[in-house]
Structures are given as structure tokens and as C-alpha cells.
C-alpha positions in Angstrom: 0.0 0.0 0.1 1.4 3.4 -0.9 1.4 6.4 1.5 -1.2 8.0 -0.8 -3.7 5.1 -0.5 -7.3 6.2 -0.8 -9.7 5.8 2.2 -13.0 4.1 1.8 -15.9 6.0 0.4 -19.1 7.0 2.1 -18.2 9.5 4.8 -18.5 13.3 4.8 -18.2 16.1 7.4 -16.7 15.9 10.8 -18.7 13.1 12.4 -19.2 9.5 11.3 -21.7 9.3 8.6 -24.5 6.8 8.4 -24.1 4.4 5.6 -26.0 5.0 2.5 -27.8 2.3 0.4 -24.9 2.5 -2.1 -22.3 1.7 0.7 -23.4 -1.9 0.8 -22.9 -2.3 -3.0 -20.2 -1.2 -5.4 -19.7 2.6 -5.1 -19.2 4.8 -8.2 -16.6 7.5 -7.2 -13.9 9.5 -9.0 -11.4 6.8 -8.3 -11.8 3.0 -8.6 -9.5 2.6 -5.4 -12.2 3.6 -2.9 -14.2 1.0 -1.2 -17.4 1.3 0.9 -17.4 1.3 4.6 -19.7 -1.2 6.1 -22.0 -0.6 9.1 -20.0 -2.7 11.3 -16.9 -0.5 10.7 -18.9 2.7 11.3 -20.4 1.3 14.5 -17.1 0.3 16.1 -14.2 2.5 14.5 -14.5 5.1 17.3 -14.2 2.6 20.2 -11.5 0.3 21.6 -8.7 2.9 21.6 -6.3 3.3 24.6 -6.0 6.6 26.2 -3.1 8.8 25.0 -0.5 10.1 27.4 -1.0 13.8 27.6 2.1 15.0 29.5 3.4 18.3 28.1 7.0 18.6 26.9 9.5 21.2 28.0 10.3 23.9 25.5 12.9 22.7 22.9 16.3 24.5 23.3 16.0 26.5 20.1 12.6 28.0 21.2 14.4 30.9 23.0 16.4 31.7 19.8 13.2 31.7 17.8 11.5 34.0 20.2 14.4 36.6 19.9 14.0 36.4 16.1 10.3 37.1 16.4 11.0 40.1 18.6 13.2 41.5 15.9 10.5 41.0 13.3 7.9 42.6 15.6 10.1 45.7 16.2 10.7 46.1 12.5 6.9 46.2 11.6 5.1 48.1 14.4 1.3 48.2 13.9 1.3 45.8 11.0 -0.4 42.3 10.9 2.1 39.8 9.7 1.4 36.3 8.2 4.1 33.7 7.8 2.7 30.6 6.2 4.5 27.2 6.5 3.3 26.2 3.1 1.3 23.3 1.8 2.0 19.8 0.5 3.1 19.8 -3.1 1.9 17.4 -5.6 4.4 14.9 -7.2 2.1 13.0 -9.4 -1.7 12.2 -9.4 -2.4 11.5 -5.7 1.2 11.4 -4.4 3.0 14.3 -2.8 6.6 15.4 -2.2 7.8 15.1 1.4 6.7 18.3 3.2 9.3 20.8 4.2 8.1 24.0 5.9 9.1 27.4 4.5 12.6 28.3 5.8 11.5 31.7 7.3 8.6 29.9 9.0 10.9 27.4 10.6 13.4 30.1 11.5 10.8 32.1 13.4 8.9 29.1 15.1 11.7 26.6 15.7 9.3 24.1 14.2 11.4 22.3 11.6 11.3 18.7 10.3 8.2 18.1 12.4 6.2 21.1 11.2 2.7 20.6 10.0 1.6 21.5 6.4 -0.8 24.4 6.3 0.3 26.0 9.6 0.4 29.8 9.7 2.4 32.1 12.1 0.5 35.4 12.7 1.8 38.6 14.3 -1.3 40.6 15.6 -0.5 44.2 16.4 -0.8 45.2 20.1 0.1 48.2 22.3 3.5 46.7 23.2 4.3 45.1 19.9 2.6 42.0 18.6 0.7 39.0 20.0 2.1 36.0 18.0 0.0 32.9 17.5 0.7 29.7 15.6 -2.3 28.3 13.9 -2.4 24.7 12.6 -4.7 21.8 12.2 -4.9 20.0 15.4 -5.3 16.1 15.4 -8.8 15.0 15.0 -10.6 13.1 17.8 -11.1 9.4 16.9 -14.9 9.9 17.0 -14.5 11.9 13.8 -14.5 10.7 10.3 -11.3 12.6 9.5 -9.4 10.1 11.7 -10.0 7.2 9.3 -11.3 8.7 6.1 -8.9 11.5 5.1 -5.7 10.0 3.6 -3.8 13.4 3.7 -4.4 14.3 7.5 -6.1 11.3 9.1 -4.0 9.6 11.8 -5.0 6.2 10.6 -3.1 7.0 7.4 -0.2 9.2 8.3 0.4 8.5 12.1 0.0 10.7 15.2 -0.4 14.4 14.7 0.4 17.1 17.3 -2.0 18.7 19.7 -2.3 22.4 20.2 -1.4 22.3 23.9 1.6 20.1 23.3 3.0 22.3 20.5 2.5 25.5 22.6 4.6 24.0 25.3 7.2 22.6 23.0 7.7 25.9 21.0 6.9 28.4 23.7 4.2 29.9 21.4 0.4 30.5 21.8 -1.5 28.0 19.4 -4.8 27.9 17.9 -6.8 25.8 15.3 -6.2 26.8 11.8 -9.9 27.0 11.2 -9.8 30.1 13.4 -7.3 31.9 11.3 -8.8 34.6 8.9 -6.8 36.6 6.4 -7.5 40.4 6.3 -7.0 43.3 4.0 -3.7 44.9 4.7 -2.0 41.8 5.9 1.8 41.6 5.2 2.2 38.0 3.8 5.6 36.4 3.4 6.6 36.0 -0.3 3.9 38.5 -1.2 5.2 41.5 0.6 8.7 42.6 -0.5 9.6 44.4 2.7 8.7 41.5 5.0 10.4 38.8 2.7 13.6 40.9 2.5 13.7 41.5 6.4 13.3 37.8 7.4 16.0 36.9 4.8 18.5 39.5 6.1 17.6 38.3 9.6 19.5 35.1 8.8 22.7 36.8 7.6 24.3 36.5 11.1 23.7 33.2 12.8 23.1 32.8 16.5 24.7 30.2 18.7 22.1 27.5 18.0 22.4 28.0 14.3 26.2 27.6 14.4 25.9 24.4 16.3 23.5 23.1 13.8 25.7 24.0 10.9 28.6 22.2 12.6 26.4 19.2 13.0 25.3 19.2 9.4 28.9 19.4 8.3 29.8 16.5 10.5 27.1 14.2 9.1 28.0 15.3 5.5 31.6 14.3 6.2 30.4 10.8 7.1 28.4 10.7 3.9 31.6 11.5 1.8 33.4 8.8 3.7 30.7 6.4 2.7 31.1 7.4 -1.0 34.9 6.9 -0.9 34.5 3.5 0.8 32.0 2.5 -1.9 34.0 3.4 -5.0 34.6 -0.2 -6.1 30.8 -0.7 -6.3 30.3 2.6 -8.0 32.7 1.8 -10.8 31.1 -1.6 -11.3 27.7 -0.2 -11.9 26.6 1.1 -15.4 25.1 4.1 -13.6 27.6 4.7 -10.9 26.7 8.2 -10.5 23.3 7.0 -9.2 25.1 4.7 -6.7 27.0 7.8 -5.4 23.8 9.6 -5.0 22.1 6.6 -3.2 25.0 6.1 -0.8 24.9 9.7 0.3 21.2 9.8 0.5 21.3 6.8 2.8 23.5 8.7 5.3 21.4 11.9 4.9 18.2 10.0 5.8 19.7 7.8 8.6 21.7 10.6 10.4 19.7 13.7 9.3 16.4 14.8 7.8 17.2 14.6 4.1 19.6 15.9 1.5 19.8 19.7 1.6 19.5 19.9 -2.2 19.8 17.5 -5.1 23.2 15.8 -5.0 25.6 16.4 -7.9 27.5 13.3 -8.7 29.2 14.2 -11.9 31.9 12.0 -13.4 34.2 12.7 -16.3 32.9 15.5 -18.6 29.7 15.7 -16.5 31.8 17.6 -13.9 31.9 20.4 -16.3 28.1 20.9 -16.1 27.6 23.0 -13.0 24.3 21.7 -12.0 24.5 18.1 -13.2 21.8 16.3 -11.2 20.7 13.6 -13.7 23.4 11.4 -12.2 22.9 8.7 -14.7 26.4 8.2 -16.0 29.1 5.6 -15.5 32.1 6.3 -13.2 35.1 5.3 -15.2 38.7 4.6 -13.9 41.1 7.4 -14.9 38.3 10.1 -14.6 37.6 12.5 -11.9 34.3 12.6 -10.2 32.9 15.8 -8.7 30.5 15.3 -5.8 28.5 18.3 -4.4 26.4 17.2 -1.6 25.1 18.3 1.8 23.0 16.8 4.6 20.1 18.7 6.0 19.7 17.9 9.7 16.3 17.7 11.5 16.6 21.4 12.3 16.6 22.0 8.5 20.1 23.5 8.5 22.3 22.1 5.7 25.9 21.7 4.8 27.1 22.3 1.2 30.4 20.6 0.4 32.1 19.7 -2.8 35.0 17.3 -3.3 36.6 16.1 -6.6 38.1 12.6 -6.4 40.3 10.6 -8.9 38.2 7.5 -9.5 41.5 5.3 -9.8 42.7 6.7 -6.6 45.4 8.9 -8.0 45.5 12.1 -10.0 47.2 12.3 -13.4 49.6 15.1 -13.8 47.2 17.4 -15.7 44.3 16.5 -13.2 46.6 17.3 -10.3 47.7 20.7 -11.8 44.1 21.8 -12.3 43.0 20.5 -8.9 45.8 22.2 -7.0 45.1 25.5 -8.8 41.5 25.3 -7.7 42.8 24.6 -4.1 45.1 27.6 -4.4 42.1 29.8 -5.3 40.1 28.5 -2.4 43.0 29.1 0.0 43.3 32.7 -1.3 39.7 33.3 -0.8 39.9 32.0 2.7 42.8 34.2 3.4 40.9 37.3 2.1 37.9 36.6 4.4 38.1 38.7 7.5 35.6 40.7 9.6 34.9 44.0 8.0 35.8 43.2 4.5 33.3 43.2 1.8 31.8 39.8 1.0 32.6 40.2 -2.7 36.4 40.3 -1.8 36.3 36.6 -1.2 35.3 36.0 -5.0 37.8 38.6 -6.2 40.6 36.8 -4.4 39.8 33.5 -6.0 39.4 35.1 -9.4 42.9 36.6 -9.1 44.4 33.1 -8.9 42.1 31.6 -11.6 42.9 34.4 -14.1 46.7 34.2 -13.3 47.0 30.5 -13.8 44.9 30.1 -16.9 46.8 33.0 -18.4 50.1 31.2 -17.5 48.7 28.2 -19.3 48.2 30.1 -22.4 44.4 29.8 -22.4 43.5 33.5 -22.5 43.8 35.9 -25.5 44.8 38.7 -23.1 46.9 39.0 -19.9 45.6 38.2 -16.5 45.4 41.8 -15.6 43.3 42.5 -18.7 41.0 39.7 -17.9 40.5 40.9 -14.4 39.3 44.4 -15.7 35.8 44.7 -14.4 34.4 46.4 -17.6 36.5 45.1 -20.4 37.7 41.8 -19.1 36.2 38.5 -17.8 37.8 36.2 -20.3 38.8 33.8 -17.5 35.2 33.4 -16.4 34.7 31.1 -19.4 36.3 28.4 -17.2 34.6 29.4 -14.0 31.3 31.1 -14.7 29.8 30.8 -11.1 30.5 32.9 -8.1 32.9 31.8 -5.3 30.7 32.2 -2.3 27.1 32.3 -1.0 25.5 32.4 2.4 24.5 29.1 3.9 22.2 28.1 6.7 18.5 26.9 6.8 18.6 27.3 3.0 21.5 26.1 1.0 21.5 29.4 -0.8 20.5 31.3 2.4 19.4 35.0 2.7 18.8 35.0 -1.1 16.2 37.9 -0.8 18.6 40.2 1.0 19.6 43.5 -0.6 22.8 43.5 -2.6 24.3 46.1 -0.2 23.6 43.6 2.7 24.9 40.5 0.8 27.4 40.8 -2.1 28.4 44.3 -1.2 27.9 43.8 2.6 30.6 43.5 5.1 31.6 40.1 6.7 30.6 39.8 10.3 31.2 37.2 13.1 28.4 34.7 12.9 28.1 34.6 9.1 28.3 31.1 7.5 29.2 31.0 3.8 30.8 28.8 1.2 34.1 29.1 -0.6 33.9 27.1 -3.8 36.1 28.0 -6.7 36.4 25.7 -9.7 37.8 25.1 -13.2 35.7 23.4 -15.9 37.0 22.6 -19.4 34.1 21.3 -21.4 34.6 18.2 -23.6 34.1 20.3 -26.8 36.0 23.5 -25.8 38.5 24.0 -28.5 40.0 27.0 -26.8 42.0 24.7 -24.5 44.4 21.8 -25.3 42.8 18.4 -25.7 44.3 17.1 -22.5 42.3 19.7 -20.5 39.0 18.8 -22.1 36.4 17.0 -20.1 38.1 17.9 -16.7 36.0 19.7 -14.0 37.2 20.4 -10.6 35.5 22.2 -7.7 36.5 22.3 -4.0 33.9 23.6 -1.7 34.1 24.3 2.0 31.7 25.8 4.6 33.2 28.8 6.5 32.1 30.3 9.8 33.3 33.9 10.4 34.4 34.6 13.9 35.8 37.7 15.6 39.2 36.2 15.1 38.7 35.4 11.5 37.3 32.5 9.3 37.1 29.0 10.5 36.7 26.1 7.9 34.0 23.9 9.3 34.7 21.2 6.7 38.5 21.3 7.0 38.5 17.7 8.3 37.3 16.4 4.9 40.5 16.0 2.8 41.3 18.8 0.6 44.8 18.8 -0.9 45.6 16.4 -3.7 47.8 14.3 -1.5 45.2 14.1 1.2 42.5 13.1 -1.2 44.8 10.3 -2.6 45.5 9.1 1.0 41.8 9.2 1.8 41.0 6.9 -1.1 43.9 4.6 -0.3 42.6 4.3 3.3 38.9 3.8 2.8 38.9 2.2 -0.7 42.2 0.3 -1.0 40.8 -1.9 -3.9 41.2 1.2 -6.0 
């Protein structure tokens, strides 16, 4: 039986319905999967259930951090009614849905994360001293109601226990009410509809609090275990006709066993596929002698995600040309890391990496101009053919966090203690790029680390995952000696 199985036909409303004449025969409905309920079922379904324990939980540790975030939102929008929806289930096909994930801003402001309910709404009601904040959601139905057994989307008979208002209020430190009591009003500022509100809650995440930093460290730790799993599984990866899928599956197992899910679609790009920046088809073979670029991150139960890339020699050792390209990318990453300091502009990180990339590809004779000319902001850019993407983005509860922040707060903003961001330079020589020598073609390399800015400078949260060419070769030899 799939998770989207249909309930039996013949019930409506909030109470158990009396059977119709048709219920004792074949019922004609919009789907041929529904079956009628008999009178015996209707007479007994609401009885024979043990009492549920109703002890209230203590507030979860992150509740106090979420309360401080709500205070900041309240102070920014005095006298305005604010509506922050969690979002609804999204259809995958016919009567099946994608796994639900609450809107990042909703989770950030409530501390309700992997366990959040679809259709929930956080509402800030204006008050004399700020706002009264209430979390509305659909409370679990009593077992005497038809919803319990007849609604496949929310009935507990189908999807398991659902939370009670009182329990969630204690858990999150928030007032709660049934979603049926929520009413939208003219003049509401609604997340994703109001530009100012959407921008503010995005910029609110630019600097992480202590809880968020710990969750980022946890996400990186679990992701590191996932990369170990991939390296250990390289022999099986090579043997399979779609080895890229095997890489994706191995990492997904770690993400689901030790976290909530993957934070984004894993990129497992072997050989020439590594030159496609967002290769997520992952349907290719992984061939000895090639490099495989793996961009993957585990999202933990709090919804914070890592975002890490490593590029591995499938045979266990880099060729001379692969090593040259790889170490150039590492040099660019190290230059970006050295440039990252509190008080410098965020874009300085990218500029430092580009200085290395332009210098090296010019030295290799790949540019029609000098490195200095290529780096000219208006007339240059020739080196970007081989690295078209940016070097850094903010990271947190979204893999590309704070995306609605103003440019002057993001790309042109100043680095501060508490910010978490990536450093991820790369070099990509497409298989059909005749501007480069043949031995370069089909090689793609990216190295990506997750960086925490502190008062004393940057800290590489993912530094324990091997980075240098020598370290990567030793890593493969240790975990996958058959290579």
C-alpha cells in the first residue's frame, strides 16, 4: 500500500456518517480505489482505543532563539499584521506528494522544523506593546470523527499521530490555535507576497546565532560521514553502469539515517559531466582514470544544511594534468579563505579566488589577453569562461541562504562574526571546448568548504574532509584500498 492510498468512500463532514444504500454495494466514485465502509466498521471504529498520554514537553532548546527572532520582526513592523505561512504539500504525481518541508522563514521564526505541520500559519497581531504572536495549525482529530480514518492526507489512521495544540504550545513556547480560526484580512503583510517582509526575514538570517552555528557544525559532521561512505563505496560505484546514481544513493542513505534529508539535489558528476555546474541527472558511468565531482550536503532535523564539494580521482591517483588543475582550484580556495576577514566586503572573497584563476589560466596560455586585462571589471572577464559561477554564497537553513537580502547587505555587505558561507572555486573545461588543449577537455574540478566567520577570522568547518591532492589520494587509499 502506498502512502497515498485512498480511504474508503461513504463518509463526509466531521462526524461518522450513516451508511447510504450504495455503501453496501459497489460505489461509483472519481477513483476505482475507494471501497465502501460497512455498518460494522462505522459502528465500532471510534471505540476500543487506549487513552493517549498527555504530558506536556519542556520547550525545545531552540525555542528561545526563535523568540528573539520574532521580537526582531515585531520591532521592524510596528502596527502591522504579519502572516508567515509554513506552506502546503506539493503534488508529485496524481495523488502522491513530495515530502513536506516548511518554508525556511517559518521554521526560523517558530523553531518548528522537520516536524512542522503543512498548512500552519504564524501570525503577528498588532498590540500596544508590539505583537501577539499565534501559531495556527490543524490539530489532530478526535477518533470519533471521520477525519481520523477517512482522510488520507491528514487522518491519523493513514499518516500517524499528529500534534495537539497544547503540546506544540509547550514545545515551542508559542500560543497556538486551530487553523480554522485563522482569517486573512485586508492589509496583511504576507511572506513571499510583501517585499519588505520577505527581505527582512531573509536578512535576519545573515548572522547566525549560537544555536544555528551548532546546527551548521552538525550538518557538516554528518555530511563528512556521507563523503566517507562514498569513498569507501568506490569499487561498487565503478562496477555499476550508472555509478553516479550509486554515489547519490550512498549519500542519500547517510542523509536519511543521520539527518532529515539531503539539503539539495546531490551532484554526482563523473568525467565530462563535472563540467556541467548543476548536473543532477546522475545517470552516467564512473570510469577509472576520470575525476568525479561530488557536491552534496546533509540537512539535519533542524533544516540547517551543509554544502560541500570534493573532486576525487576514480582510480585513486590524479594524473599530472588533473593534479595541476586540482591544486590550482585549491590555491584559489585558500586565497579566498585568506581574504575573508571581519569588516571586508563579501565580494572580496570572490575577487581573491578570481585573481588566482585568471593568473593561472593566463600562464597556461588559455587567454587571449593578460591576467590583468582579464580581471578588468568592464573590459575583461575572459577567464570566467572556465569558472562562470560565483565563489561564495551564504549558507544556513537554506542552501543558498538569505537570497532575498539586498545587494548592499549581501554581495556588497561586510563580513561579520556569525556569518556562514561557502568558498567554492572551480575550473571546468568542457569536452568540446577547442580554446583549450585536448588534455584539458572533459576535466571539471570544484572544491567547496563551509566557512564560519568569527571575531578572530574565518574557520573552515569542513577542513577535516581531505582537501589537498595528497590528502585526497591518501583518503581513497585508506577507505577504498581496492582502487
